[in-house]
C-alpha positions as CSV (number, residue, x, y, z in Angstrom):
1,X,9.9,27.0,31.3
2,X,11.4,29.8,29.2
3,X,8.5,29.6,26.7
4,X,6.1,29.6,29.6
5,X,7.7,32.7,31.2
6,X,7.8,34.4,27.4
7,X,4.0,33.4,27.1
8,X,2.9,34.0,30.9
9,X,4.9,37.2,31.9
10,X,5.6,38.5,28.9
11,X,1.9,39.5,28.6
12,X,2.5,42.1,31.4
13,X,6.1,43.1,29.9
14,X,4.3,44.0,26.9
15,X,1.9,46.0,29.0
16,X,4.7,48.1,31.4
17,X,4.0,45.7,34.6
18,X,7.4,44.4,34.3
19,X,10.6,45.8,33.3
20,X,12.3,42.4,32.8
21,X,11.6,38.9,32.3
22,X,13.2,36.6,35.2
23,X,15.1,33.7,34.1
24,X,14.0,30.2,34.2
25,X,16.4,29.8,36.8
26,X,15.3,33.0,38.6
27,X,11.9,31.5,38.2
28,X,13.0,28.3,40.0
29,X,14.5,29.9,42.8
30,X,11.9,32.3,43.4
31,X,9.4,29.2,43.5
32,X,11.4,27.5,46.2
33,X,11.1,30.8,48.3
34,X,7.3,30.7,47.5
35,X,6.6,27.3,48.2
36,X,6.0,27.6,51.8
37,X,3.4,30.4,51.3
38,X,1.9,28.3,48.6
39,X,1.3,25.4,50.9
40,X,-0.1,27.5,53.7
41,X,-3.5,29.3,54.3
42,X,-3.7,32.8,56.4
43,X,-5.7,33.3,59.3
44,X,-8.6,34.4,57.1
45,X,-8.4,31.7,54.9
46,X,-8.0,28.9,57.7
47,X,-11.2,30.7,59.6
48,X,-13.1,30.6,56.4
49,X,-12.5,27.5,54.4
50,X,-13.4,24.9,57.2
51,X,-16.7,25.1,57.5
52,X,-18.1,22.1,56.0
53,X,-17.3,18.2,56.2
54,X,-15.7,18.3,52.3
55,X,-13.5,21.2,53.2
56,X,-11.4,19.9,56.0
57,X,-8.0,18.9,55.4
58,X,-7.1,15.8,54.0
59,X,-10.5,15.4,52.7
60,X,-10.7,18.8,50.5
61,X,-7.2,17.9,48.7
62,X,-8.5,14.8,47.3
63,X,-11.6,16.3,46.4
64,X,-9.9,19.1,44.7
65,X,-7.7,16.6,43.1
66,X,-10.7,14.5,41.6
67,X,-12.1,17.8,40.6
68,X,-8.7,19.3,38.9
69,X,-5.7,16.7,39.3
70,X,-3.2,19.1,38.1
71,X,-3.5,21.5,40.9
72,X,-1.8,18.4,43.3
73,X,1.3,19.4,41.4
74,X,2.4,22.5,43.4
75,X,4.2,25.0,41.1
76,X,4.6,28.5,39.8
77,X,1.2,27.7,37.7
78,X,3.3,29.3,34.9
79,X,3.0,26.1,32.6
80,X,-1.0,25.7,33.5
81,X,-3.6,25.9,30.7
82,X,-6.2,28.4,31.6
83,X,-8.9,25.6,32.5
84,X,-6.7,24.2,34.8
85,X,-6.1,27.5,36.5
86,X,-9.9,28.0,36.6
87,X,-10.6,24.7,38.1
88,X,-7.7,25.3,40.9
89,X,-9.9,28.8,41.5
90,X,-13.1,27.2,41.5
91,X,-12.2,24.3,43.9
92,X,-9.8,25.9,46.2
93,X,-11.1,29.1,48.8
94,X,-8.8,32.1,48.1
95,X,-9.7,35.1,50.1
96,X,-9.6,38.1,47.7
97,X,-6.3,39.2,48.5
98,X,-4.6,35.5,47.7
99,X,-6.4,35.9,44.2
100,X,-4.2,38.4,42.4
101,X,-1.7,35.9,41.6
102,X,-4.3,33.4,40.0
103,X,-6.4,36.3,38.2
104,X,-2.9,37.7,36.7
105,X,-1.9,34.2,35.7
106,X,-5.4,34.1,33.9
107,X,-5.2,37.4,32.4
108,X,-2.1,36.3,30.9
109,X,-4.0,33.6,28.7
110,X,-5.9,35.0,25.7
111,X,-9.5,34.3,27.1
112,X,-8.6,33.0,30.7
113,X,-10.6,35.9,32.3
114,X,-13.4,35.4,30.5
115,X,-13.5,31.8,31.0
116,X,-13.5,32.3,35.1
117,X,-16.4,34.2,34.5
118,X,-18.3,31.9,32.6
119,X,-17.2,28.9,34.8
120,X,-17.8,30.9,38.0
121,X,-21.0,32.2,36.9
122,X,-22.2,28.8,36.3
123,X,-21.1,27.6,39.8
124,X,-22.6,30.4,41.5
125,X,-26.2,29.6,39.5
126,X,-25.8,26.4,40.0
127,X,-26.1,25.4,36.7
128,X,-23.5,22.6,36.6
129,X,-23.5,19.4,38.2
130,X,-20.2,20.3,40.1
131,X,-21.8,23.6,41.5
132,X,-22.7,21.9,45.2
133,X,-19.5,19.7,45.3
134,X,-17.3,22.8,44.5
135,X,-19.6,25.4,46.8
136,X,-18.8,22.6,49.4
137,X,-15.3,22.6,48.9
138,X,-15.0,26.3,49.1
139,X,-17.3,26.4,51.7
140,X,-17.9,30.4,51.7
141,X,-21.4,31.7,50.6
142,X,-20.8,33.9,47.6
143,X,-17.1,32.8,46.8
144,X,-18.0,31.9,43.0
145,X,-20.3,34.9,42.7
146,X,-17.3,37.0,44.1
147,X,-15.1,35.5,40.9
148,X,-17.0,36.7,38.7
149,X,-16.8,40.3,40.0
150,X,-12.9,40.0,40.4
151,X,-12.5,38.8,36.9
152,X,-14.3,41.7,35.6
153,X,-12.1,44.2,37.7
154,X,-8.8,42.1,36.6
155,X,-9.7,42.4,32.9
156,X,-9.3,46.6,33.6
157,X,-5.9,45.7,35.5
158,X,-7.4,46.2,38.4
159,X,-6.7,43.5,41.4
160,X,-7.7,42.7,44.8
161,X,-5.9,44.7,47.5
162,X,-3.2,41.9,49.0
163,X,-3.7,43.7,52.8
164,X,-0.7,42.3,55.0
165,X,0.3,39.6,52.2
166,X,3.7,39.3,50.7
167,X,4.2,41.1,47.5
168,X,6.5,39.3,45.8
169,X,3.9,36.4,46.5
170,X,0.6,38.1,45.9
171,X,0.7,38.8,42.6
172,X,2.0,37.2,39.5
173,X,3.4,40.7,38.6
174,X,5.2,40.8,42.0
175,X,6.7,37.8,42.0
176,X,7.8,38.2,38.2
177,X,9.5,41.3,39.4
178,X,11.2,39.8,42.8
179,X,12.3,37.0,40.8
180,X,14.1,39.3,38.2
181,X,16.3,40.4,41.0
182,X,17.8,37.1,42.0
183,X,21.1,36.2,41.1
184,X,20.9,34.4,37.8
185,X,22.9,31.1,37.8
186,X,24.9,30.0,36.0
187,X,26.1,32.9,34.0
188,X,26.9,32.5,30.8
189,X,30.9,32.4,31.5
190,X,30.0,29.4,33.3
191,X,29.5,27.9,29.2
192,X,32.1,29.2,27.6
């Protein structure tokens, strides 16, 4: 976990967006607090994400797992490869407010946002065998084209408005900054 923290969150520390990196313990505790948010949908997402037969739970989770199996293991995403994050974002409808976290996660990977732009463009244009499947899963017209726009904005460090979402969980930067404020246990004195 420490390597993932250094690589993913270190990117934002180098860009002066977070003051210090949280420890692996702090991220683990933060993830437990974030879990209910991760497993839920906002009212806006719920209203939009169930418009097709494939997008109804639990069918949706089954199809999402077939497309990108790693997303079935719920965690912070810090250990995921860029392609796995892209697979998640392409197959799960997120309103703009929730995309800040995943966009920042991809931004911390060299070429991550470019990969999202490329793959979302292919889906939006119907240029991949998965396009109709992914459009049915996300069930929101224009979702994949919007991902292209948001990836371009994120490259300039501009992210979607988190609206009324908890700032600790709406972005990776917010999550990292909050985790760094949590108690770091056990302290070094425990090992001496």
